[in-house]
Structure formats: structure tokens, C-alpha cells
N, C-alpha and C positions, 0 to 999 in steps of 0.2 A: 640509721646510716649505712646498718651492715646489710637491710633488705635491698637499698638503693645499689649497692657495690655489688650486689648478686645478681639484681635486675640488668644493671651494665655489663655483667660480665656473661651472662646468659646471650644477651642482646648481641656482644660484641662475637660469642662464639656463632652462633646464628647467620651472622653476617658474612663470617669467613667462611661457613658451609656455602652459604648462597653463592658468593664469589667464586669458590672453587669449582662449584658444578659447573661452572659456564667457562672455566677454563679451558685455552684449546689444546690439544693433543701437541704432545711435543713434535715440533717437524724436525726434516732432516735430511739431507740431501738423495734423492729421489734413489730407491731401492726396489726391486721386483720380489716378490714371492711367489713360492711354487706349492701348489695346493698337494698334501699328500694327506697317506691314510682314509681316502673316501669321498666322501661329498661334504665340502665345508659349508657352512650358516653364514651369510651376511649378515649383519646387523645393524640397526640404525645409531645404537650406540654400543659402548666398550664394556658391555658386562652380558650377563645370560639372560640377564631381564629386556636387554634391548630388543624391540621387535623385530622380527625373521623378513628380510627385505628379498632374499633369493640364495641361491644354493650352487654351488660350481664342484664340480668331478674332480681326482687327482690328475694334475698334469697341469690346472689350469693355471696361467702366470699373471698374477695382477701386479699393479703399480704401487708401492708402498708411501704415502704422502706424511705419517706420523705414526705416533706411539704413544699408547697413555694404558700405562702398567704393561702387562701382559697381553694386551690386545693391538692389534696394527689398524691404523685409518689405512685404506687401500679404495683402488679404482680399477674396478673389475673389467674385463676386457668388454663388455658390451657397455661401460661409461657408466655406471651403476656405481655411486659410492656406497660407503660402509666401513664396518669395522669386522676384522677375524681375528681369531684367536690364533696367537703367534701359535701355540703347540704344534699348531698343524698346518705352517708354512714353512718353506724352507728358503729363508733369504739369501737374496742372492750376495755372494762372500761366505755364507757361514759354512760351507761345503769344500771353501777352498784350504788345502792343505800346503805349507813351505815344504818342498823337497818332491809332491807329486805330481801326476798328470792332473791338467784342466783343458776343459776345451769352451773355443770363442762360441758365442751364442749371443743372438739379436731377434728382436720381437719382430722385425718387419725383412727380417731373412738379406738383409743389405750388409758390407762387407762393415769391420768396425776399425777404427783405426788402434795403430800401435804407436806411443808417442815417446819421444825423446827424453822426457821426465813425467814426474806424477803430478800431471795437472794439465788443463787444457789449452794453457797458455803457452806448452810446450807442441814444438813441431811434429806432426805426423811423419815417420819413418817411412811406414808401411801400412797396410792392412789385409785385413784376412776374412774371409767368409766366413758363417755360420760353421760349425763342424771341424775347424782345426783344431790341431791337438797342439799342446804348448805344457811347459814345465812351468810351476810356480816357484819363483824364488824370494820374493818377500812381498809385504803388506804395507801399503801406505796411504794412509786415510781411504779414499775412496776409490785409488788406485791400487793395482795390482801390476809388480814387478814378473814377468815371465819370459818365456826364454822358446822360440818356435825357430829349431833349425841352428842355423849360428847365430840370428838375430836377438838380441835383446832389448827389451822397450819396457813399458807401460800401459796398460790397459784399464779402464775403466772395472772395477770390480761387476758392474753389474751386467758385464756383457762377458762373464766369465762363470762356467759352471764345473763343479767337481765331479758331477755326472757325464757320461759317455752321451751324447745328442743322440747317438746313432740307434737305439733304442728304449734313449729317456730312463736307462737303469731299469727295463720291464719288461716282462715277460711277454713275446708275442704268441697271442693265444693261439689263432689260426690262421692260414692263409684267407684274404678276402677279394675281389675284384670289382673296380669301376665301373657302375652301369648306368644309364640315365635312358628317359621316355623315349626322347627326342635325337638321339644318338649322341648330344654335344658331352664336350668334357666337363668336370666337376673342380670346384674348389677344393681344394685344402686350406684352411683357415688356422690363425693362432691361435683361437680360445671356441669354443662352442657356441657362438655366436655368428649370425650374419653379417654383424658389423663388425666382425674380428679381421685382421688385416688378413687377403688370400698368401698364402707363400706359397703357392704353387696350383698350376693347372695340369688337370690329368685326365687324356683320352680313355673312354671308354673299352673295357680291357685292360687298365692295367692293373698291376698286382702288390698287392699292400699283405701288412700283419695288420692284423688285431689286434690292439693292445687291451682298449675297454670298450664295449660295446654298451651303447647307451639307447634309450628309446628312441629318441631326435639327436644326437649329437654321439661319433662315435672317435674315440684316437686310434689314430692309425702310424703306421709306419711305412714310409713310401720311398725306397733307396734311401733308405737313413735318415728321412726326413720327419721330424713327428709333427702331427699337428691333427686336428677336425676337420671330419667331413660328416655330413649327414647321412644316418645311418640307412634312408631309402636308396642313397646312391651305393651301398654296399652288399653285393651277394657273395654267398660262400662258394657260387659256383659260377666255371669261369664262361664269359658269356660267348658267344659264336662271332669268329672274327670275320665272318662272310657277311656283313651287311653292305650292301650295294650303296654307294657315293650320295645318287641322287634315287627319285623314284618313290613309289607306295610299296611296301613290303612289311611281312608277319616282323614281328618283335618280342622279346619276352628277355625279362631282367636277368633270369637264369639259363639261359639259353637253351632251354629246353623247348621241345614242339609243343605245337598250339594246337587245339582241336578244331577244325572246321564242322559244323554241325547243320544238322536238317533243319532245325526249329530256332528261334533266336530267345532260347532257353539253356540253361547250364545241363538240364535233366533229359534232353533232347537228344537224338542218336546221333556218333559222332560219325561223320561220311569220311572224315580222313585225319591225320597227324600231320602238321605242317611242321618243314623246318623252317628255323628263323632265316630271314635274309631271302626267302623266297618272295618274289613279285606276285602281289595280288591287285587284281581291279576292283573298287569300290562301286559296283551298279546300284543300292539305293543305300545313301548315308543313314544312320538313326545316332538316338544319343549313348545307348550302352551298346549297342547290336550293329551292325554293318550286314547288308545282304552282298555277298562278292563273289567274286568269278576265279579261283586258282587252276589255270593251266585249263584243264576241260572240264572240271566240277565249279559246280554250283552250290551254295551254301551263306550259311550265317556264322559269322566271327566276330566275339567280343572288341568293340571298338578301342578296349586299353590295349591290344595287342595287334596293331596295327601302327604302322609311323608313318608318314610321309617328310621326307628331306628336299 
């Protein structure tokens, strides 16, 4: 009899453990979290033993869909779902302090509604763009009472941050400029992915501040707006402002002169050094080198330094 009770108890414990392993993570009203402290791993389970799915740099904003202990269930900007360790996420609202300043923020760059009460059932009394400074008066669930000028109302906490978005609270390392091989503008995105929403579109020559340099994506500040741009479109050297609007001409991402050579190889003699924006006539096109005429000179130039608009 005693053995039967022990077997039953053991079976019951096993069943409880089995069921708990399939219990969903606690869900709550949608919040956002911002990665801090370097690259943060996204795992397929709320545990250090969970398989690594991907990783995201400081400043990446994720959507929090649930919580399991010290782990958050999140959706990354590229749409991938998984779990992140909470100690490396700044959760929306956690950095808001009553009596201190806060700033309006939004993932799509659109204005955010200020409501007459702490809920979506209350009407909007105004709307404010990202970056608007306010004063925190109180916290009411998923809403925060704020004051902007003489206007007092309630805004969803997920659209407020206690860190000035002008620099994201981060140091600008050095100046960079937007460049592109075809002379077209480049998107600034909300996250380090092509699938992330565009929060700005900037012409070649636009000056920005480098916050975090990455291999593929870099975090930058453009006139107070912080986002991500592909590193290949950023240069430490200001590009030449003299590119013609139409035609075929010499181009370089760093604005430096390009060599016209006697033969189609980089070890051949440089005939001349040609400034970006100089018109060029392609006489014999090639894959890597073109035979060209520039003014009264003939020679070879690498195809990557010639652009047609």
C-alpha cells in the first residue's frame, strides 16, 4: 500500500512538471523594451539553455508580449519571436520618474495622442510628435499623466521614454555623411533590418552623428532623430557637393579623386587624378574597368567609380 502511494505521488509530481513545462508565459498589455549593454541574444526558450536564434545591438527596440520569470517574450524589429533576458532590456515606463522630464517616442515616427483620461476610451485632446518634452505627473496602469506646456493629459506609457531621444542618451563618436553609389537618398530605419520601418529618408551629403558602428548596420543621430542605416551608406569623409543631376560622371563614396590609368589594372600608371563630379564618356564598357574619355584624355577607370544618373 505504501509503495502504491509513493508511486502515485511520484506520478503526480511528474505530471505537474510536465504540464508546467507547457504553460504559456504570462501575457500583459503590450510594452516595448530597448536593448542595453551591447549585443543581446534572442533565444527560443526562456532559459540560458535555449537555442540562440539571433542577437541585437544596444538601442534595438523590441515588442514585449509576455514574461517568464526574468525572461521576456519579445518580437524583434525583423519579426523574429523569442526570449530575451530582462536585465538587459529597458522596458517602456521603467525609466519614467514622477516629477522628472520624459520624451514622446514612437516606432513609426508618427504623432502620439494625449488623452483626457487614462484609457483609450477617453478622447484625444492633442497629439505630439516624437521628441516632444514633457513632465511626468503620475502613473496609471498602462498610461502616464504628463504635462506639455499648459496642457495636462494621459499618454500610453509605451510611447514615453525617460531618456532624451535627441541622442538616445548615448555619446556621438564622430561625424559621418550619407553616401550612395547611385546618388539616391538612403532610408533611416527604426531597427537594424531592411524590414524595419523607415523613419526618415536622407540625401547624399547629409551629416549625421555616429553612435554605434556596426559591420552591416550602424546606429546614428540625424538632426536629433536616432535610428539605423546600413554602414555601406556612411562615410567619415564629406562627399563632394558638385555631382551633376544628370549624365555620366566620376563618383567616389569618400569624395576623393579617382585615378585615370593607362591600362585596366590598379598597378598601371596613373595618367591623371580626376575629381568626383567630372563628366566622363564611356568609349568601351567593361565589367570591372571602362575605357573612357575625360576632357582630352583617354584611359581606363574602374567601373565602380563611374555613375550614370
